[in-house]
C-alpha angles and dihedrals in degrees: 000000000000091000091049091051091048091052091047091049091049091051091050092048091048091051091049091048090052091051091049089051092053091044092053092048091051092046090053089056089068087080107008125067110228110248095209142350133231090251093051092051092050091048091049090052092048092052092048094049098040102035101019089226137084112217100179133170122184134135125169115242118193116236095258090051093060115087116253086227091064093047090050093045095050093047092046091050103036109025119002093181095050096121094051109037126082095234104290130065102208094187091054091049091051092050092047090050091051092049091049091050090053091046092051091049091051092048092047090054092049091049092048089055089048091051091052090050092051091049090054090048091050091050092048095243093122135023120263112261116251092239125053113260114251122196114236121244124210117248103235117210125197134217095200123146123222089261092053091048090051092049091052095045094046100050116359142070129240098255119120115229139127095249091051091048091049090052089049089055091050093051090045091058090047091053092047093045098048106028131056120242088249092055093046091053092045093053092044095051092048095051108032118112118252099172139331105322092352113117131171136014097280094053092044094050092049094043098050105025106017093236134105122261089259093055100059118125123219096263093044090051091048091052091053090048092052090054095057101088091055111008095164090056094052103034094089092052108026089157096051120138091252095051093045092046093049090044089058090056092047091047090055091054096047096085092062094051122108112221118202 
């Protein structure tokens, strides 16, 4: 029993030490710009190992050197209640969970039908399909706020688990408690991915529109905002009909957005 209690105490102390480490890192961000994020370091390693090269674009732009249009567009597209909430939108999380449950149920039904088909093929009852059968995967949607996205990118990996989500919540509350909304948005816009090896508003503006982050127009800013959920998917065609169409919707919402 004593050994069990010692192990439990060590685990508790380790967990507390980890939280203090995160808290200290967040507190430092009040005055120091973060040089890199966990996600950026993992991406740099992936590029080096897979492509044996590191094409990287990133340049810090102070808050007042980022166009208001981009701030409005990103908030309108990613987190309309950013200025009001305390870091987590519980209603959005609940809706995302419900959508994911429905998506998983649909995919499970599709895969059950696929399994039945494969069993018939194996027994010779039906002919083998011309294309190899591929099991469907649910399309997972998130309900994360800008602060949650920043917490994940700064310190955490991409795995999905309850402990990781709990840690994301804890860091989110640290960010909201120690940093202003303006600072949170500044750090987010300077570190978020906008394409393979393209990070931050300044690099994105120069890469896609050949202007600085302070020179973006409303439609350009809206197009960049639309790219954020899947930048690698849109970077080859940033002017596609889908991106431009969605940008029009985002642009129409920008006037109602409160910018910190």
